[in-house]
N, C-alpha and C positions, 0 to 999 in steps of 0.2 A: 503492500500499498504506499502510496505518494503522500509525503508530509501536505505538499500544498500544489493543489493542481490551477493552473490561470488560464480561462480563455479569453485571451488578448481583445478580441473583436467577437461580432455576431458569428454565430458558428452553424446555423440554419439546421440544428438540431429541434427534435421534435421533444416538448413537455416530456413527453414519459424518459426520453434518453439522457435532459439534461438532472431529472433527479436521480437517474441510475449513476451519474458520474459519482455522486455522495459514495459508492461502493468502493471507489477507486482511490479516494485521499481522505484525510485526514480533515483539509479546509479545501472548499473550495468554490472561488470566485470566479463570476462569467461578467465580462464587460459588455453591453448591448452599444456601443457606438465603435466607431472605425478610429484608432489612435493618428493621431496629425501626425508625428512624427517619432524618429527613434527613441527621443529620449522618454516621451510618455510610454512605448513600447517598452523599454528598461524598467519604470515605474511599477508598469503592471504588473512586470513578471517579477521585480524586488527578490525575495528569496527562495520563491517558488523552485521545486524540483520536476513539474511536470506543465507541459505547457502545450495549450490547442491553439489552434489556429485556423481563417478558411484561407480567401487564396485573395483578399484584398491588400493584405498587410506581407512583409517579408520579415524575416529573421535572418540578419546577414549577418558577418563575423564582429561587427563592430560591436552589435547587441550582444552576442554569444558573448562575447568577452569580457562583459559587464555583468552577464549572469553568471557566476561560476557552479549554482547550485544545481543548474539544469541538468537533466540525465534524461529525460524523454521529451521528444515535439513528437505530435500528433497531428497533422492536417488532413486537417475538415474538407478538404478539396483533391481535386485529383494528383497524384505522384506518378509522372511517367520517366523521369530521368532525373541526374542531377543539375542538368545542365538547364532543365525547364523549369526546375523546381522555383518556389518561393522561400526555399532557406536554404542556406549556403551547409548545404547537406557533406560536400569534402571537409571542412573545417568541421563540422557537427560528429564526423567519423572521427577528425582525429583527438577530438575531446573524450571520445567515446560517449557521446550521447544518440541514444537510438532515437532514429528520424521514422515516423510510419506515414504512409498514406492512402488513400483508396483510388479506387479506378471502378469506372460503367457503372454510377448511379444512376446518370441522367442522359442517357444516349435514347431512350424511347421516347422522351419528348422531341429530343431533333429529328427523329425519325418520323415521324408526323408532323411536326414544321415544314419538314423536305416534300414531304408528298404534299401537304395542305397548300403552300405556296407554287409548288410547281403544277397544280390542279389550278389553280385561281388563274397564272399565269396563260396556261396553254388555251382556259376555254372563255379569259377575260371576265371572271367573276370581278366584283368588287367596283371599286372606282379607284380614279389614277389623283395625284397628289394636287389636284384641281378642283375635286371633289367631280369629275366627270367620269360617266362609264368605264369602265377598262375595255380597252380592245386586246380581243386574242392574239395571243402573240403572234400569230400566222394570217391576223385577219380573218380566218374561219375557226372556229371548235375546233379543239385537239383533244383526243386521247393521249394516253402515256403509253398506251400499245405502239411500238415498233421507234418510241425515242430510241434517238444515242444516248446514252450517259457514259462520261467518261467519271470513274472517281480516283481522284488522286490520295492517296494513304488508305490501306483495305485493312484498316486496326478493325475494334469492337464496334464502334462507331460507325465508321462506312462498310463495315462487311452485313452490319443491318440495315444499313440507306441500299445498300444493294440488294438486299433482299426482298424487301419492300418495294422496290421499283421495279424487281424481274417479278413480282406478283403481279403486277400490273402490265407487264408485255415489253416494259425497257429492254432494251440489247443492251446488257454491263459490257463494259471494261474497265481496265483499272490498272494505275501505275503504282508500283510498292518496291522496295528493296530489292526485291527476288519475287519470279511466279508463285504463288501459291497452288500447293495440289488440291487444298479444299474449293480454293476458287473456280480452278480447272474443272475439278468435276461438278459444279452449278453451271457449268456452261459460260463461265465469264473470261472473257479475254486479255492475258498481259501485252502493255503495252507500253513501247517508251516513251517518254512523258509528251515530245515533241510531236510524236503521232498523237497519241490518247489528245491531244489539246487540239490538234488540225480537223481528228476525223470523227470528233462528237460535237452533237450539239451544245448540252448541260454538262457543264461541267461539275463537279464537287470536290472541295478542298476539304478532306477531314484529316488533319492534321497535327501533331503537338503544336502547343505553345511555344512560339518565337521561332518556329521553322518554317523561312522561305525560301521558296520555289521555283515564282513565278517571279522571272524579269525582264529586262525588256525583251530578249530574244523568243521568251516562251509565248510574251502577248503578240508578238509577230506570228506565232509558230498558231496560235488561239486563232484570231483573226476575229471578223465580226460577224452581226447578228448570232451571237452565242450569251446562251445564258450562264453565268458564274455565283455559283453557293459556296459560300466558308461558314464552314458550323465547328472551325474551332476557335479557339480562345484569343487568338492573335491574329494579324494582318498575313496571309499567305503568298503575298505579295511584295514588290518594290512599289513604294507609295508613285513615284513617278511615270513610270513607264502605266501603271495600273490607270491613273487618273486620263490620261491620251488614249486608254481605251476604251474609257467610258463616254467619250465623246464621240462616239460611233454608234451604231445600231444594235446597242450590246444592254445588258441587264442582269444588276448586280443583288444576289440576298446576301443577308448575313442577320443574326438576333441583335447582335449588341454594337454599341459605339466599337469597342474593344476590337470587336472580330472585324468592323470595317477601318480601321485605324483612322478616321480625320473626323473631326466631329462637323467641319465644313462640308462634308458630300452628304449630310444627312439628306439636304433640300435639293439635293441633283435628280433631274429628270429621271435619269437611269438606275437610280439606288432604289433598293427597298430593306430598312431596316427596320425590325419591329423595338429596335432599345429595350427589350427585356430578354434574358437569359431563357432561352425554350425548356433547356433540361431542369430548369428550377420547379418542378411539379409539386403536389403532393406526395405523388409516391415516390418521388426523388429523395425526398426529404426524410423518409423513411429509410428508405434506401441506405442513404445516407449514413442514417442514426444507427445503424445496423453493423455497419462495415467500423463504423468509428469505433465502437461499442469493444468490435472483436477486437480489435488491433492490441485497444488498452486491457482486453483480458489474457490475452495470449504474451502482453509483456508481464505482465504479473503472475502468469505461470497457473 
């Protein structure tokens, strides 16, 4: 059992999970607002030996050096690699601090978002930014059936999106570090990135945070009259060639400003940004809470 466990910011845990935290520490303190700077984080951690945080704050080396009692950090958010984490995991490892994170808790909402927006785009449902009836993407309503879709990054989320769109009749291609046998068995075609971009009408970027694969040459391969989705937490592109691509007959969909990369683009006629994290559903909070508690239980033996 920890002596003191501190949640330095809102954690998105369900109420029953917050109560369950009491079983893991003699004292539990949960802050309900996002800390404004490093010093406030240091002050909140104080003499705690366990820390919980979400994705909006960062625990860097400077902070951890000033919090010598910390032995456990629980990330109540996705952890894919040390390079993309909002915790300095390499320094934590040097200190012998255990860092845990979670994965695959909000993917279902992302899949529903992609299907919903793609159907609205192809059929012309809803209204445009001026309040006028939206026109179908090709002038006449279309189904997903036969749509050529390329997925950049076929991890858990990308794979779930591929399966959903295949159900509706899309032709699925993908780019990943290597060809995947499970994808091949489903009839998905492995393509190199430039071929994927040029040969598919819809491109979905399903990449880890801070992973950028679309540069100027990639946007040239992508070409025009294309639909681009970004389901990651940060832009999958270099900003300048992306802005140039937007000026042609193209459209970009993303859920958050973080995924879009520039708040000034929110009013661009070819951008559709929900400004809400589509994976943050009632069910996702339950899955998140269960995984955070499981990590704590495993650490405490």
